[in-house]
Structure formats: C-alpha cells, structure tokens
C-alpha positions as CSV (number, residue, x, y, z in Angstrom):
1,Q,-39.2,-109.7,80.4
2,V,-35.8,-109.1,82.1
3,Q,-32.5,-110.3,80.8
4,L,-29.6,-110.5,83.3
5,V,-25.8,-110.6,82.7
6,E,-23.4,-111.0,85.6
7,S,-19.8,-110.0,85.7
8,G,-17.0,-109.4,88.2
9,G,-16.2,-112.9,89.3
10,G,-12.7,-114.3,89.5
11,L,-10.0,-115.7,91.7
12,V,-9.1,-114.0,95.0
13,Q,-7.2,-114.9,98.1
14,A,-9.0,-115.5,101.4
15,G,-9.6,-112.1,103.1
16,G,-9.9,-110.3,99.8
17,S,-12.8,-108.6,98.1
18,L,-14.7,-108.7,94.8
19,R,-17.7,-106.8,93.5
20,L,-20.1,-108.6,91.3
21,S,-22.3,-106.6,88.9
22,C,-25.6,-107.7,87.3
23,A,-26.7,-105.7,84.3
24,A,-30.4,-106.0,83.4
25,S,-32.3,-105.2,80.3
26,G,-36.0,-104.8,80.2
27,R,-38.6,-102.2,80.9
28,T,-39.5,-103.4,84.4
29,F,-36.2,-103.5,86.2
30,S,-37.0,-100.8,88.7
31,S,-40.2,-102.7,89.7
32,N,-38.4,-106.0,90.3
33,A,-36.9,-107.2,93.6
34,M,-33.5,-108.7,92.9
35,G,-31.4,-111.4,94.5
36,W,-28.1,-113.1,94.5
37,F,-27.7,-116.9,94.9
38,R,-24.7,-119.2,94.7
39,Q,-24.1,-122.8,93.9
40,A,-21.0,-124.7,94.9
41,P,-20.0,-128.0,93.2
42,G,-22.2,-130.9,94.6
43,K,-24.4,-128.5,96.6
44,E,-27.8,-127.0,96.1
45,R,-28.3,-123.4,95.0
46,E,-28.5,-121.2,98.1
47,F,-29.8,-117.8,98.8
48,V,-27.2,-115.0,99.4
49,A,-28.9,-111.6,99.4
50,T,-32.0,-109.8,98.3
51,I,-33.0,-106.2,97.7
52,N,-36.4,-104.6,97.1
53,W,-37.3,-102.5,94.1
54,S,-36.1,-99.2,95.6
55,G,-33.0,-100.4,97.3
56,G,-34.4,-99.3,100.6
57,S,-34.7,-102.8,102.1
58,T,-32.1,-105.6,102.0
59,D,-31.5,-109.0,103.7
60,Y,-28.8,-111.5,103.8
61,A,-28.0,-115.2,104.5
62,D,-26.5,-115.5,107.9
63,S,-23.3,-116.9,106.3
64,V,-22.6,-113.6,104.6
65,K,-24.1,-111.1,106.9
66,G,-21.6,-108.4,107.8
67,R,-19.3,-109.3,104.9
68,F,-21.5,-108.9,101.8
69,T,-23.5,-105.8,100.7
70,I,-26.2,-105.8,98.0
71,S,-27.1,-102.6,96.3
72,R,-28.8,-101.3,93.1
73,V,-28.7,-98.3,90.8
74,N,-32.0,-98.3,88.9
75,A,-30.9,-95.5,86.6
76,K,-28.2,-97.9,85.4
77,N,-30.3,-101.0,85.5
78,T,-27.6,-102.7,87.6
79,V,-27.5,-104.5,90.9
80,Y,-24.2,-105.1,92.8
81,L,-22.9,-107.6,95.3
82,Q,-19.9,-106.2,97.2
83,M,-18.1,-109.2,98.9
84,N,-15.5,-108.5,101.5
85,S,-13.5,-110.8,103.9
86,L,-13.9,-113.6,101.4
87,K,-13.5,-117.2,102.7
88,P,-12.7,-120.4,100.7
89,E,-16.3,-121.6,101.5
90,D,-17.6,-118.6,99.5
91,T,-16.3,-120.4,96.3
92,A,-19.3,-120.9,94.0
93,V,-21.0,-119.8,90.9
94,Y,-22.9,-116.7,91.7
95,Y,-26.2,-116.0,90.0
96,C,-28.3,-112.8,89.8
97,A,-32.0,-113.2,89.7
98,A,-35.1,-110.9,89.4
99,T,-38.6,-111.5,90.8
100,P,-41.8,-110.8,89.0
101,V,-43.0,-107.1,89.0
102,N,-44.1,-105.6,92.3
103,Y,-42.6,-108.3,94.4
104,G,-41.0,-107.8,97.8
105,L,-37.9,-109.3,99.3
106,A,-37.5,-112.9,98.1
107,Y,-35.5,-115.7,99.7
108,S,-36.4,-118.8,97.7
109,W,-35.1,-119.6,94.2
110,N,-38.7,-120.4,93.1
111,E,-39.8,-116.8,93.9
112,Y,-37.6,-115.5,91.1
113,A,-38.7,-115.4,87.5
114,F,-35.5,-114.4,85.7
115,W,-31.9,-115.6,86.0
116,G,-28.5,-114.7,84.7
117,Q,-26.0,-117.2,83.4
118,G,-23.7,-117.0,86.5
119,T,-20.2,-115.9,87.3
120,Q,-17.5,-118.0,89.0
121,V,-16.0,-116.8,92.3
122,T,-13.0,-118.8,93.6
123,V,-11.4,-118.0,96.9
124,S,-8.1,-119.6,97.6
125,S,-6.8,-120.3,101.1
C-alpha cells in the first residue's frame, strides 16, 4: 500500500515556475513507477509525466515536453514535478500516482493503483 500527498501548487503568472512535490508513505515506493496527471475543469484527467522506479527513465506528454521535468529521490520517498515556462492552459488540479510494484513507465490512468488528493495549479495570463 502507498499513500501519496501532493504539495507545491499555487497561483503563478504565465512564464513562471512551480515545483510540485509528492510525498509517499509505504514500504514499496522505490519499486513503484510514478506519474503526474492533471485535470482541468470540464476536461478528462490527462497524462503529464512518468518516471520508472530508479529515476533512470522518464517520459512526458507532448504538451509539456521541454518545460516540465519529473524526478524522484527514493531515499526521501518523494517525486517532483518541476514546471517551467508555465502557460494558462497548464491550469489544472495536478495528481500524483503510483503504479503497482515492479511496473514500468505508465501512461494511462488505469495503470496506476494509488493516487494523491491533488494540488491546484493556476496560471494567470
């Protein structure tokens, strides 16, 4: 079992930066792939980024590639999402998620077994 708590959301102007953190509790964190998703009002939850168990492999949605960076520190049971050059269309609730143990990179919400409660990111123009 993995419990996830996101933090770091807030209000930022277009072009600015934010770093989201996701603190995990549970014995298997270092064996779980992790991901970030987001959901804007009236839209479906969409994939943002994923990272494998070691942090050695990552992938991103085309809409954030080159602007966002996912990373993890297993010794701290934490995964991060560094968001630069933010745009108003990045406004959403951002969710951290963990896959089952010994899973690779994951791109679909139904591949993830554990979810955080979400943190709001608002980008003003």
